[in-house]
C-alpha positions in Angstrom: 27.6 -5.2 -36.4 27.3 -6.9 -33.0 24.1 -8.0 -31.4 24.8 -5.9 -28.3 24.6 -2.9 -30.6 21.0 -3.8 -31.4 19.6 -5.5 -28.3 19.8 -5.0 -24.6 19.0 -7.8 -22.1 16.8 -6.9 -19.1 19.1 -8.6 -16.5 17.1 -7.5 -13.5 13.8 -8.8 -14.9 12.3 -11.8 -13.1 9.2 -13.9 -13.0 8.3 -14.2 -9.3 5.8 -16.5 -7.6 3.9 -16.2 -4.3 4.4 -12.5 -4.0 2.5 -10.7 -1.2 2.6 -7.4 0.6 4.3 -9.1 3.5 7.5 -9.4 1.4 7.8 -5.6 1.7 9.1 -6.2 5.3 12.0 -8.1 3.9 14.3 -5.4 2.6 16.4 -7.6 0.3 13.5 -9.5 -1.3 11.5 -6.3 -1.6 14.3 -4.5 -3.5 14.8 -7.5 -5.8 11.1 -7.6 -6.6 11.0 -3.8 -7.3 14.0 -4.1 -9.6 12.5 -7.1 -11.3 8.9 -6.4 -12.2 8.6 -6.5 -16.0 6.2 -3.9 -17.2 4.5 -3.9 -20.6 3.5 -0.8 -22.6 1.6 0.3 -25.7 2.2 3.7 -27.3 -1.4 3.8 -28.5 -3.3 5.6 -25.6 -6.5 3.8 -26.5 -4.8 0.6 -25.5 -2.6 2.0 -22.8 -4.8 0.8 -19.9 -4.5 -2.8 -21.1 -0.8 -2.5 -20.0 0.8 -2.3 -16.6 2.5 1.0 -17.5 -1.0 2.4 -18.4 -2.5 1.1 -15.1 0.3 2.7 -13.1 -0.2 6.0 -14.9 -4.0 5.8 -14.3 -3.3 5.5 -10.5 -1.0 8.4 -10.7 -3.7 10.5 -12.4 -6.0 9.8 -9.4 -3.9 12.4 -7.6 -3.5 14.7 -10.5 -7.0 16.1 -10.5 -10.3 15.7 -8.6 -11.9 15.1 -12.0 -10.0 11.8 -12.5 -11.3 8.4 -11.4 -9.9 7.4 -8.1 -11.4 3.9 -7.6 -9.7 1.3 -9.7 -9.9 -2.5 -10.2 -7.3 -4.7 -11.8 -8.6 -8.1 -12.9 -6.0 -10.7 -13.8 -5.9 -14.5 -13.5 -3.7 -16.5 -11.1 0.0 -16.5 -11.9 0.0 -13.5 -14.2 2.0 -11.1 -11.9 -0.9 -9.2 -10.3 0.4 -9.3 -6.8 4.0 -8.5 -8.0 2.6 -5.5 -9.7 0.7 -4.5 -6.5 3.9 -4.7 -4.5 5.7 -2.5 -7.1 2.9 0.1 -7.0 3.0 0.2 -3.2 6.8 0.9 -3.3 6.5 3.4 -6.1 4.0 5.6 -4.2 5.3 5.0 -0.7 9.1 5.6 -1.1 11.0 8.6 -2.3 12.1 8.9 -5.9 15.7 8.6 -4.8 15.2 5.2 -3.1 16.8 2.1 -4.8 13.4 0.5 -5.0 11.8 3.4 -7.0 14.9 3.7 -9.1 14.7 0.0 -9.9 11.0 0.5 -10.9 12.0 3.5 -13.1 14.6 1.4 -14.8 12.0 -1.2 -15.7 9.6 1.5 -16.9 12.3 2.8 -19.1 13.0 -0.7 -20.4 9.3 -1.1 -21.3 8.8 2.3 -22.9 11.9 4.3 -23.9 14.3 6.9 -22.5 12.2 9.8 -23.9 8.7 8.4 -23.5 6.0 10.9 -22.4 4.3 8.7 -19.9 7.7 7.9 -18.2 8.4 11.6 -18.0 5.1 12.3 -16.4 5.6 9.6 -13.9 9.0 10.9 -13.0 7.8 14.5 -12.7 5.0 13.4 -10.4 7.1 11.1 -8.3 9.6 13.9 -7.7 6.8 15.9 -5.9 6.8 13.5 -2.9 5.5 10.4 -1.2 2.1 8.9 -0.3 0.7 7.2 2.7 0.2 3.7 1.4 -2.1 1.2 3.1 -1.8 -2.4 1.9 -4.9 -4.4 2.7 -5.5 -8.1 1.7 -8.5 -10.4 1.8 -6.5 -13.6 1.5 -7.6 -14.6 5.0 -10.9 -14.2 6.9 -10.8 -10.6 8.2 -12.8 -8.0 10.0 -12.0 -5.2 7.6 -12.4 -2.5 10.3 -9.8 -4.2 12.5 -7.5 -5.0 9.6 -7.7 -1.4 8.4 -6.9 0.0 11.8 -3.9 -2.4 12.3 -2.4 -1.6 8.9 -3.0 2.2 9.3 -1.5 2.5 12.8 1.5 0.4 11.8 2.2 2.8 8.9 1.6 5.9 11.0 4.0 4.7 13.6 6.6 3.9 11.0 6.2 7.4 9.5 6.5 9.1 12.9 2.9 10.3 13.1 1.7 10.3 16.7 -1.5 12.4 17.0 -4.2 11.0 14.7 -7.7 10.0 15.6 -6.9 6.4 14.5 -4.0 6.1 17.0 -6.1 7.5 19.9 -8.7 4.8 19.6 -6.7 2.1 21.3 -4.0 4.3 22.9 -6.1 5.7 25.8 -7.6 2.3 26.8 -4.0 0.9 26.7 -2.6 3.6 28.9 -5.4 3.0 31.4 -4.5 -0.7 31.7 -0.8 -0.1 31.8 -1.1 2.3 34.8 -2.9 -0.3 37.0 -1.0 -1.1 40.2 -0.7 -4.6 41.6 -3.8 -4.3 43.8 -5.9 -3.1 40.9 -4.6 -5.8 38.6 -5.7 -8.4 41.2 -9.2 -6.9 41.4 -9.4 -6.9 37.6 -8.4 -10.6 37.4 -11.0 -11.5 39.9 -13.6 -9.5 38.0 -12.7 -11.1 34.7 -12.8 -14.6 36.2 -16.2 -14.0 37.7 -17.6 -12.7 34.4 -16.1 -15.3 32.1 -14.8 -12.8 29.6 -14.0 -14.2 26.2 -10.8 -12.3 25.8 -9.2 -14.1 28.8 -7.1 -12.6 31.5 -5.7 -9.0 31.8 -2.5 -9.8 30.0 -4.4 -11.1 26.9 -6.6 -8.0 26.9 -3.6 -5.7 27.0 -2.0 -7.7 24.2 -5.2 -7.4 22.1 -5.5 -3.7 22.5 -1.7 -3.3 21.8 -2.5 -5.0 18.4 -5.2 -2.4 17.7 -8.0 -4.8 18.3 -10.7 -2.3 19.1 -13.2 -5.0 19.9 -11.8 -5.3 23.4 -12.5 -1.7 24.3 -16.0 -2.3 25.6 -14.5 -4.8 28.1 -11.9 -2.2 29.1 -14.7 0.2 29.8 -16.4 -2.4 32.0 -13.1 -2.9 33.9 -12.8 0.9 34.4 -16.4 1.1 35.7 -15.7 -1.8 38.1 -12.6 -0.2 39.5 -13.6 3.5 39.6 -17.3 3.7 39.2 -16.7 6.0 36.2 -17.8 5.4 32.7 -14.7 6.4 30.6 -14.8 8.2 27.3 -13.2 5.4 25.3 -14.3 5.2 21.7 -15.4 1.6 21.3 -15.8 1.7 17.5 -14.0 3.3 14.5 -15.4 5.7 12.0 -13.3 5.2 8.9 -14.6 8.3 7.1 -13.7 10.5 10.1 -10.3 8.9 10.3 -9.7 9.8 6.6 -10.9 13.3 7.1 -8.4 13.7 10.0 -5.5 12.2 8.0 -6.2 14.4 4.9 -6.4 17.6 7.0 -3.2 16.8 9.1 -1.0 15.0 6.6 -2.0 15.8 3.0 -2.9 19.6 2.9 -1.0 22.8 3.3 2.1 24.3 1.7 4.4 21.4 2.5 2.3 18.4 3.3 4.0 15.2 4.7 2.2 13.2 2.0 0.8 13.9 -1.5 -2.2 11.7 -0.8 -3.3 8.4 0.5 -3.2 5.2 -1.6 -5.2 2.1 -0.5 -4.2 -1.1 -2.2 -6.6 -4.0 -1.6 -5.3 -7.4 -2.8 -7.6 -10.5 -3.1 -10.7 -8.4 -3.3 -12.8 -11.2 -4.7 -12.0 -13.4 -1.7 -12.9 -10.6 0.7 -16.3 -9.9 -1.0 -17.2 -13.6 -0.8 -16.5 -13.6 2.9 -18.5 -10.4 3.3 -21.5 -11.9 1.5 -21.5 -14.9 3.8 -21.0 -12.8 7.0 -21.3 -9.0 6.5 -21.0 -8.2 10.2 -18.1 -10.4 10.9 -16.3 -9.1 7.8 -16.4 -5.5 8.8 -20.0 -4.4 8.1 -19.9 -1.1 6.1 -16.1 -0.7 6.2 -15.5 -1.1 2.4 -18.4 1.2 1.7 -16.9 3.8 4.1 -13.6 3.6 2.3 -15.3 4.3 -1.1 -17.3 7.1 0.5 -14.0 8.7 1.7 -12.6 8.3 -1.9 -15.6 10.2 -3.2 -15.3 13.0 -0.6 -11.6 13.4 -1.1 -11.0 13.1 -4.9 -7.5 14.0 -5.8 -6.2 13.1 -2.4 -7.3 9.4 -1.9 -7.3 6.5 -4.3 -8.4 2.9 -3.9 -6.9 0.2 -6.2 -8.3 -3.4 -5.8 -6.8 -6.5 -7.3 -8.8 -9.7 -8.1 -8.4 -12.9 -10.0 -12.1 -12.9 -11.1 -14.6 -10.4 -12.3 -16.5 -9.4 -9.2 -19.9 -9.1 -10.9 -19.8 -12.6 -12.6 -19.9 -14.7 -9.5 -23.0 -14.0 -7.4 -23.1 -15.3 -3.8 -26.0 -17.3 -2.4 -26.6 -14.8 0.4 -27.1 -11.0 0.6 -27.2 -10.7 -3.2 -28.6 -7.2 -3.5 -26.2 -5.7 -1.0 -23.3 -7.6 -2.6 -24.2 -6.1 -6.0 -24.4 -2.6 -4.6 -21.0 -3.0 -3.0 -19.5 -4.4 -6.2 -20.9 -1.5 -8.2 -18.7 0.8 -6.0 -15.5 -1.3 -6.8 -16.0 -2.5 -10.4 -16.4 0.8 -12.2 -15.4 2.0 -15.7 -11.9 2.2 -14.3 -11.5 -1.6 -14.4 -8.5 -3.0 -16.2 -7.5 -6.3 -17.6 -3.8 -5.9 -18.4 -2.4 -8.3 -21.0 -0.2 -11.0 -19.4 1.5 -13.8 -21.2 4.9 -15.3 -21.5 5.3 -13.7 -24.9 5.0 -10.3 -23.3 7.5 -11.3 -20.6 10.0 -12.4 -23.3 9.3 -9.1 -25.1 10.1 -7.3 -21.8 13.3 -9.1 -21.2 14.7 -8.2 -24.6 14.9 -4.5 -25.6 15.8 -3.3 -29.1 17.9 -0.2 -28.7 16.4 2.9 -30.2 19.6 3.9 -32.0 20.7 4.5 -35.6 22.3 1.0 -35.6 18.9 -0.5 -35.0 17.1 1.7 -37.5 19.7 0.9 -40.1 19.3 -2.8 -39.4 15.5 -2.6 -39.6 15.6 -0.7 -42.8 17.7 -3.4 -44.4 15.9 -6.5 -43.0 12.3 -5.4 -42.2 10.7 -6.9 -45.3 12.4 -10.2 -44.7 11.4 -10.2 -41.1 7.8 -9.5 -42.0 7.8 -12.3 -44.6 9.2 -14.8 -42.1 6.9 -13.7 -39.4 3.8 -14.0 -41.6 4.9 -17.5 -42.7 5.2 -18.7 -39.1 2.0 -17.0 -37.9 -0.2 -18.3 -40.8 1.2 -21.8 -40.6 1.4 -22.4 -36.9 0.2 -19.6 -34.7 -3.0 -17.9 -36.0 -5.4 -20.2 -34.2 -3.3 -20.3 -31.0 -3.4 -16.5 -30.7 -7.2 -16.2 -31.1 -7.5 -16.3 -27.3 -5.3 -13.1 -27.1 -7.1 -11.5 -30.0 -3.8 -11.3 -31.8 -3.5 -10.8 -35.5 -0.2 -10.9 -37.4 0.5 -7.3 -36.4 0.6 -8.1 -32.7 2.6 -11.3 -33.4 5.1 -9.3 -35.4 5.4 -6.5 -32.8 5.8 -8.7 -29.7 7.6 -11.8 -31.1 9.3 -11.1 -34.4 10.5 -7.6 -33.3 9.9 -7.6 -29.6 11.9 -10.8 -29.0 14.6 -10.2 -31.7 17.1 -11.9 -32.0 15.0 -15.0 -31.2 13.5 -16.5 -34.2 9.6 -16.3 -34.1 9.4 -20.0 -34.2 11.7 -20.3 -31.2 9.4 -17.9 -29.2 6.4 -20.0 -30.3 8.0 -23.2 -29.1 8.7 -21.6 -25.7 5.2 -20.2 -25.2 2.8 -22.8 -26.7 2.3 -26.5 -27.3 4.5 -28.0 -30.1 3.2 -26.5 -33.4 2.1 -28.9 -36.1 1.9 -28.3 -39.8 
């Protein structure tokens, strides 16, 4: 019997660093990351949500029924693959089931589960129904969330060929007004701006700002219109996130053949954003995050919010706006908060797959007792204390290392994933 009859190597799997949503714009890197995310899985449904397969399925269930939770939080420390997972989730819901990115994700899901796994079958059946409008937000830099939301949304709508939404009209009409100015009117505007000392600079800079969906310049454009025409234009100088979602759901996500199955909002670096918000609520977008969660509550089954953070949001209390901060955190850190297991042991387990064939079953029937004896010896002598932090007993060690990493010797795995063991 040959090893390749028993074990398959996950050749596409990779451990990626410095992953961000921005890499989705690089076609080659994005495809490689989708093909390479190594999922983990547990057949016990009580433990499923401590795995990345379980979290993906929980997000899928957000659109399955209005009775399912649709605000989720994933807590995972630095360097554990959280942002790589977020990118895989974004591609999974955004692209068609026939795309190479989604097919790559399905291959990794199959590697983590099995060909006939029930969860895999449910994910495939759901994905076949269609795509979602996916909005990828990130708090890794100081942001006004309203502006960031509008920029991300309008970029996605434009890419999807949507042209008549409330969100797009907010900056479109002011921009059209400025672009139609003739040379004489432009000169008058430049003189007016210079006399007023406007913070956004000259006319070209204002046009550039509104082109980038910076709605903060709209009040100044209204002033320009009044100066030129004496008329107060009907430009909306603010955004109502809840109304925008109402409009998107009605136009894009309902009816017999909707363009999208729903709207998925992915918010990376949520901890960083909330710390910024606590220090400066107005500058960070005021009630924007609350408006997003309100929309999730009003449109259960059609909208889901998934946030990603390195730290528990409730364990680090800011020095300012504590009560408001706690109220906001209570909307994000709900019972649908997940702490997926992440360790090099599980990655090794995900890179080696034992084939569910008669050859493997025959091999296991012959050698299982010996493997358990060897595994228990290694665990009791060298590994028991080490794995206290993962709450692993010998059963987990046997499952993920002795069997999950076969044909590697358990001691070999231990040497790769821990300090040198000592007798």
